[in-house]
Phi, psi and omega in degrees: 000130178283133182289140176241140181260137181237132174237124180256123182215188182137178174301154177297153176066037181237015175103012181296325180290321177302313182296317179297315180296320180295314180295326179292349176278351176275134185294343182258010186237140171223109179251121177286166178279198184285150173248130178306130186308319181296321179289325176297318178299321178293323178295319178295322177296318178300316180296321178296319179298316179295319179301316181293319182296314183285350176274350179292145179307323182288346183247007187294338178290344176264351189297321181299317179295319179295317179301323183286328188253354190297322179295318177297321178298314181295319178297324178293323177296315178301316180296322182291339182268006179281163179287335182288167185289330183303134185249004175203163178297132183289160177304325179294318180294327180295337182269350183287155182279339185226120179224159178170199180207169177241142175194116179310319182288358181297334184296329180274359179240021190295326182294319179292322179293324175298320180297329180278310187276341181091285179222065180290155173265120178266130171252115191248108184273139178223163182204148178298152190297318183304301177300324177300312181296318179298318180293320180296317183282343169286317181289321182233079181304140180097346178288128185279161179291334176295322180287313182295324181291323179294316177297318181300309183293322178295320180293316180293326177295320178295322178296319177299321178297317180300315183291326183274324186262341184237295170097336182278071187211157181232120178279127184238092178283116187298330179297334182290348179297328182289322186265328183213045183305303181302320180293318180297316179294321177296321177296320178296314179299321179292320178300317180282350182064041178289139173299137181050053182301321181294318178295320178297312182300322181293339182274353183263134176272109181298341180272359180299134179254105185293334186258010187291344179275355181292147179252117181256144177288330179249163178293152179295129180279136180234349182224143176280148174285167178299322180295320179292320177298319179296319179300314181296320179296327181277353180232072182297344179296338179295313178286322182297319180293319177299312182299321180295319181286318181298332178295343179268010183313132184104203182259151180276148177297337179300330181300331182286346184266351186266000000 
């Protein structure tokens, strides 16, 4: 089986952990957790440096070996940056057909990740702005709506770029889990070409809350303030951008051309 690389991204607090946990329940999949963005940027810089070095005429006799192992090297770096004790991909994980990691900020680094993995499959999680903002400000009290909206719009714009310029991606609206969870998961499994995708999807509880074990200093927010409601009303682009991206739910036809 040829190994396939999976990158799970999207704005923060949009279900990336749920998708990673669900995929990890498949016996042929191993998805690592998040990599701190600054460390990921340093890892990407390291990979660029190695690519340039092995492209030099004096190093070309090593280039074939580097080309063969560079994805494995990057995966080991990702594994080493996890919270768990393991510092590299295990032999068992190396034999799996599907490997990858999750990071909300991956969407703004998609071109570099494509350069490393070749043709990774992106799973792009999205969520309507209101619930997204409430979840963000529960997780990070004090974060303003101006900050969350800027992050939100930048992430959705990056997702639009991925779908238009790359295409090998699956839009995963977390709200759809309530209305069509099994179908959405089955579609994701089919997109990734998972063995027994239907059986895997049937084993997942769409109501599972991946973040319910988190400990918050403040109570979970469930309602927007009047000021926040006014801000959203004055910025219709927040809903419009979500609707435009959600309309792309599933995989893009561009993926068939690559």
